N, C-alpha and C positions, 0 to 999 in steps of 0.2 A: 504494500500500499504506500502511496505517497503521502506527504504531509497532510493535506486537507482530508483524504479518506481516513487516515489514522486519527486525526483530531476528531472528526465526526464519530468514529468508533468509540473513542474515549469520552466523548461528550464534552470536549473543551475546545477553546479557540485555537485556530492554527498558530497564532503568534505565541500562545502559551506553551504549546508543544515545542515550538522552535526555541523559546527560552529555556525550557527544560533540557532539551537536547544540548544546547550550548553550555548550560551549567552542569551537565553530566548527571542530571537527577531524573531524566525522563527514561522512557522505555528504551531497550536496546534497538539499534538501528544499524544500517550499513549505507555507506556512501559509494554510489557508482557514478563516476564522472562528476556531474554537477547535481545529480539527484540523490536524495536521501530516501531510503526505503525502509518500511517496518513490516515485519512478519506478524500475522495475526496471533501466533503462539506467543511471541514476545509481548504484545499488547495485553494478552490475557494473563500472562505471567506478571506483568507490571501492575494490573488491576488486583490480582491476588495479594501481591506484596503490599499494596497501599491499604487493602482491607485488613491485613494482618497488622500493619502499623497502627491503624485507626482502633482496632479492637484492643491492642496492647495499651495504647494511650488512654482509651476509655476506662480499662480496668485499673490503671495507675491513678487516674483521676478520681474514680470512685473510692479507691482505697485511701486516698488522701483527704477526701471529704470528711468533715466531722472532726479533723484534728486541729481545728483552729485554736489560736492561743486565747486565753481568757483576758479580756479587755475590760478594764475597770474605768469608768468615767466619774470624774469628781469635779464639782464646781470650784473647789479650792485645792488644786493639786499640790501646792506647797504645804498646806495643813495636812493633807493626806500623807505626804512624804515624811513629815515630821512625826506624825502618829505612828507610822510603820517603824520608823527608826526608833522611837521611844519604846515601843512594844518589843522590838528586838533587843534593845539594851536591857529591858527589864527581864526578859526571858533568859538572856545571857548571864545576867548576874545571879538569877536564881539557880540555873543549871550548874554553873561553875562554882558558885558558892561565895562569890565576893559580896562585900557589904558596903 
């Protein structure tokens, strides 16, 4: 297949396919003279690889979901920081035994 046929087969624009080929991220192809040709088997393999990458990315994204950091909002952040430091100092003196 030529560029336009291969792009139609993949469902993308001809320019996108040309960019992918020049960046070496597109499907396998062969250049004969001034023509670049694509085999249907290579296009099918490219689609399968992209599906696998997408599924792997989705699994990773689902696994990461729900692991967000706890975010506390406070109208007076300086007072909050002072309170946390005072509590830490209090607990430290009790655990270590300082007076």
